[in-house]
C-alpha positions in Angstrom: -50.9 18.6 -11.9 -51.4 14.9 -12.5 -47.7 14.7 -13.5 -46.6 16.4 -10.3 -48.8 14.1 -8.2 -47.4 11.0 -9.9 -43.8 12.2 -9.1 -44.7 12.8 -5.5 -46.4 9.4 -5.2 -43.4 7.7 -6.9 -41.0 9.3 -4.4 -43.1 8.3 -1.5 -43.3 4.7 -2.7 -39.5 4.6 -3.3 -38.9 6.0 0.2 -41.3 3.5 1.7 -39.5 0.7 0.0 -36.2 1.9 1.2 -37.5 2.0 4.8 -38.8 -1.5 4.5 -35.6 -2.9 3.0 -33.5 -1.2 5.7 -35.8 -2.7 8.4 -35.6 -6.2 6.8 -31.8 -5.9 6.5 -31.4 -4.9 10.1 -33.5 -7.9 11.2 -31.4 -10.2 9.0 -28.1 -8.7 10.4 -29.4 -9.3 14.0 -29.5 -13.0 13.2 -26.4 -13.3 10.8 -24.1 -11.5 13.3 -24.4 -14.4 15.8 -21.8 -16.7 14.1 -19.1 -16.5 11.4 -20.9 -19.1 9.3 -24.1 -17.0 9.2 -22.1 -13.8 8.6 -20.5 -15.5 5.6 -23.9 -16.6 4.3 -25.2 -13.1 4.7 -22.5 -11.7 2.5 -22.8 -14.5 0.0 -26.6 -14.2 -0.4 -27.7 -10.8 0.7 -24.8 -8.4 0.2 -22.2 -8.2 -2.5 -19.9 -5.7 -0.7 -16.9 -8.0 -0.4 -17.0 -9.6 -3.8 -14.4 -7.4 -5.4 -12.1 -7.8 -2.5 -12.5 -11.6 -2.6 -11.9 -11.6 -6.4 -8.8 -9.4 -5.9 -7.4 -11.6 -3.1 -7.7 -14.8 -5.2 -6.1 -13.2 -8.3 -3.3 -11.9 -6.1 -2.7 -15.4 -4.7 -2.5 -16.8 -8.2 -0.1 -14.2 -9.5 2.1 -14.4 -6.4 3.4 -17.8 -7.6 2.9 -17.5 -11.3 5.5 -14.9 -12.1 6.3 -16.4 -15.5 2.6 -16.2 -16.5 2.0 -12.7 -15.3 1.8 -9.9 -17.8 3.4 -7.7 -15.1 6.3 -9.8 -13.7 7.2 -9.0 -10.1 9.7 -9.7 -7.4 7.4 -9.9 -4.4 8.1 -13.6 -3.5 11.9 -13.0 -3.9 11.8 -9.9 -1.7 9.8 -11.7 0.9 12.3 -14.6 1.1 15.4 -12.4 1.0 14.0 -10.5 4.0 13.3 -13.8 5.8 17.0 -14.8 5.2 18.1 -11.4 6.5 16.2 -12.0 9.8 17.9 -15.4 10.0 21.3 -13.7 9.6 20.4 -11.2 12.4 19.3 -13.9 14.9 21.2 -14.1 18.2 22.6 -16.6 18.5 22.5 -17.3 14.7 21.7 -20.9 13.8 24.4 -22.6 11.9 21.9 -23.9 9.3 18.6 -22.1 8.5 16.3 -21.2 5.6 16.8 -24.8 4.2 13.1 -25.2 3.5 12.9 -22.2 1.2 16.4 -21.4 -0.1 16.1 -23.3 -3.3 12.7 -21.7 -4.0 14.4 -18.3 -3.4 17.3 -18.8 -5.8 15.0 -20.3 -8.5 12.8 -17.1 -8.2 16.0 -15.1 -8.5 16.8 -17.0 -11.7 13.3 -16.4 -13.1 13.4 -12.7 -12.2 16.8 -12.3 -13.9 15.5 -14.1 -17.1 12.4 -11.9 -17.2 14.5 -8.8 -16.5 11.9 -7.7 -13.9 14.5 -6.9 -11.2 16.0 -3.4 -10.9 19.7 -2.8 -10.5 19.5 -1.6 -6.8 17.2 -4.5 -6.0 19.6 -6.9 -7.7 22.4 -5.7 -5.5 20.4 -6.3 -2.3 19.3 -9.8 -3.3 22.8 -10.7 -4.6 24.6 -9.4 -1.5 22.3 -11.1 1.0 22.5 -14.4 -0.8 26.2 -14.2 -1.2 26.6 -13.5 2.5 24.2 -16.2 3.4 26.1 -18.9 1.5 29.4 -17.7 3.0 28.2 -18.2 6.6 25.6 -21.0 6.6 26.5 -24.7 7.1 26.3 -27.2 4.2 23.4 -29.5 3.3 22.5 -31.0 0.0 19.6 -28.5 -0.3 21.9 -25.5 0.4 24.6 -26.8 -1.9 22.1 -27.2 -4.8 20.8 -23.7 -4.2 24.3 -22.3 -4.2 25.0 -23.8 -7.6 21.9 -22.2 -9.0 22.9 -18.8 -7.4 26.4 -19.0 -8.8 25.3 -19.6 -12.4 22.6 -16.9 -12.1 24.5 -14.0 -10.5 26.6 -11.3 -12.2 29.9 -10.3 -10.8 29.7 -7.3 -8.4 32.9 -5.8 -7.1 32.2 -3.6 -4.1 33.9 -2.9 -0.8 32.4 -4.9 2.1 31.2 -1.7 3.8 29.0 -0.9 0.7 27.3 -4.3 0.6 23.6 -4.4 1.3 23.6 -6.9 4.1 22.6 -6.8 7.8 24.6 -4.4 9.9 25.1 -3.4 13.5 22.7 -0.9 15.0 25.7 1.3 16.1 26.2 2.2 12.4 23.0 4.3 12.4 23.7 8.0 12.9 21.4 10.1 15.1 19.0 12.1 13.1 19.8 15.4 14.9 16.2 16.6 14.8 14.7 18.0 18.0 11.4 16.5 19.2 9.8 19.9 19.4 10.6 20.5 15.7 9.1 17.2 14.6 6.0 17.9 16.8 5.6 21.3 15.1 5.9 19.7 11.7 3.2 17.2 12.5 0.9 19.8 14.1 1.4 22.2 11.2 0.3 19.6 8.7 -3.4 20.0 8.1 -5.9 18.7 5.5 -5.9 21.5 3.0 -8.6 21.6 0.3 -8.1 25.0 -1.3 -5.0 25.4 -3.5 -3.4 28.2 -5.5 -3.5 27.8 -9.3 0.2 27.0 -9.3 2.0 24.0 -10.8 3.3 21.4 -8.4 7.0 20.6 -9.3 7.3 16.9 -10.0 10.8 16.7 -8.6 9.4 17.7 -5.2 6.8 14.9 -5.4 9.5 12.4 -6.4 11.8 13.5 -3.6 9.0 13.1 -1.1 8.2 9.6 -2.4 11.8 8.6 -1.9 11.3 9.4 1.7 7.9 7.6 1.8 9.4 4.3 0.6 11.7 4.2 3.6 8.7 3.4 5.8 8.4 -0.1 7.4 6.9 -2.8 5.1 6.0 -6.4 5.9 8.8 -8.5 4.7 10.0 -5.5 2.7 7.6 -6.2 -0.1 6.4 -2.6 -0.5 3.2 -3.5 -2.3 2.3 0.0 -3.3 2.6 2.5 -6.2 2.0 6.2 -6.3 0.1 7.2 -9.5 0.7 10.9 -10.0 -1.6 13.2 -11.9 0.1 16.6 -11.9 -1.9 18.1 -14.8 -4.7 20.1 -13.2 -7.3 18.9 -15.8 -6.4 15.2 -15.1 -6.2 15.9 -11.3 -9.8 17.3 -11.3 -11.1 14.2 -13.2 -9.3 11.7 -11.0 -10.1 13.6 -7.8 -13.8 13.6 -8.7 -14.1 9.8 -8.8 -14.2 9.1 -5.0 -17.1 10.4 -2.9 -16.4 13.4 -0.6 -14.7 15.8 -3.0 -17.7 17.6 -4.4 -17.3 21.3 -4.2 -13.5 21.5 -4.0 -12.2 19.0 -6.6 -12.3 21.7 -9.2 -9.3 23.5 -7.7 -7.0 20.4 -7.5 -3.6 21.0 -9.0 -2.2 17.5 -8.4 -3.6 14.2 -7.2 -1.8 11.1 -6.2 -3.6 7.7 -6.2 -2.0 5.2 -3.8 -2.5 1.7 -5.4 -1.6 -1.6 -3.7 -0.9 -5.0 -5.2 -2.4 -8.1 -3.6 -0.1 -10.3 -5.8 2.5 -9.6 -3.1 0.8 -12.2 -0.8 0.3 -16.0 -1.0 -2.3 -16.2 1.8 -5.7 -14.6 2.7 -4.4 -13.8 6.2 -2.2 -11.1 4.7 -4.9 -9.3 2.7 -5.0 -6.3 5.1 -1.2 -5.6 4.9 -1.8 -3.5 1.7 -3.7 -1.0 3.8 -1.1 -1.0 6.7 2.0 -0.7 4.4 0.4 1.9 2.1 -0.7 4.0 5.1 2.8 3.9 6.7 4.4 5.1 3.5 1.7 7.7 2.9 2.1 9.4 6.3 5.8 9.8 5.6 5.0 11.2 2.2 2.6 13.8 3.7 5.3 15.0 6.1 7.9 15.2 3.4 5.5 17.2 1.2 4.9 19.6 4.1 8.7 20.2 4.4 8.7 21.2 0.8 5.9 23.8 1.5 3.3 21.6 -0.3 -0.1 21.1 1.4 -2.1 18.0 1.1 -5.4 16.3 1.9 -6.0 12.6 2.2 -9.2 11.5 0.3 -10.9 8.4 1.5 -11.5 5.7 -1.1 -15.0 4.2 -1.1 -15.3 0.4 -1.6 -18.2 0.8 -4.0 -18.3 -1.1 -7.2 -19.0 1.7 -9.7 -16.2 3.8 -8.3 -13.8 0.8 -8.3 -14.6 0.1 -11.9 -14.1 3.8 -12.9 -10.8 4.1 -11.2 -9.6 0.7 -12.5 -10.4 1.8 -16.1 -8.6 5.2 -15.7 -5.5 3.7 -14.1 -5.6 0.4 -16.2 -5.4 -1.6 -13.0 -5.2 -5.4 -12.9 -7.8 -7.4 -10.9 -5.4 -7.8 -8.0 -4.5 -4.1 -7.7 -6.7 -1.9 -5.5 -6.9 1.8 -4.8 -6.2 2.6 -1.2 -6.6 6.4 -1.0 -6.1 9.6 -2.9 -3.9 12.6 -1.9 -4.5 16.1 -3.3 -1.3 18.1 -3.3 -0.7 21.8 -4.0 0.3 25.2 -2.6 -2.3 26.1 0.0 -4.4 29.2 -0.7 -3.6 31.8 2.0 -7.3 32.7 2.7 -8.5 29.1 2.2 -10.4 27.8 5.3 -9.2 24.6 7.2 -11.3 22.6 9.6 -10.0 22.9 13.2 -10.3 19.1 13.7 -9.7 18.9 17.5 -7.8 15.7 18.4 -8.6 13.3 21.1 -6.7 13.7 24.5 -4.0 11.2 25.4 -6.2 9.5 28.0 -8.7 8.5 25.2 -6.1 6.9 23.0 -3.8 5.1 25.4 -4.4 1.9 27.3 -1.6 0.8 29.6 -1.2 -2.8 30.8 -1.3 -3.2 34.5 
């Protein structure tokens, strides 16, 4: 009896402390919210919620520039600059001289990426073709001439017809998709968050085909800072799918789980830290629709920014400090009798604001 009373008393004390802490925290927030400086002080002294993000952003900034020193060499800076050059080539009217302030940096990164062998063949073709085209149309300065010499000694010979080169092209070359709006609307309306799957393997080739569609999504400066970690073994899928909050009760029937991971070493500035969420989400939505066309159902699983969950996922996926999970996607063949939330959507008037 005494043991039971102690337990009840302990719970009451703990609950009372929680109430008091919540009350104090609300009072502090009411003061800290009044200025950016006070808000920063709050998150420095009182709350540690943003510490992992700050650590990841700083590590990302460091690794953006230090490609040579990275244990995972990347081409993010090169891709960013090549896309900047592409935009210069597309300008109307096009400036006779442009990209002078970063062209040497670009070709030197090209040289480093070639020496580290961290550039894929298709990526090389794009970088090569854009730089070759740039040097053929831009005017001459000492900086541009120096950069061209570095480019000439670095590149490999590629003999391809002009029409096959990966350089800016006229809009008229894009063929109409030939898909009716009503068909696309039906596809979008038919895609639901499915949580109950058949015990049936998910073909990896269908996942890979869908990811090929996903990577055609828009991406800031074409950096594509994401990777899709696939767990198509049901045992692994259940373990990984149980790490985030919100999957209790249905993670046991997962057949395949994809973890979308983004890389902050794609960005040199803090102002870009949210692009990982935008770019990953754009690609993920296309992935979901592609999976639906293959007859595969899916459910996006929110990722909690909670330290113990972050550590657990980082260990399982062997992530670097500048890599962050964005979301999880469970994938499988939907169980015919499995229930799906209706999830009524907001009317147009609630999601549109039109300038007057």
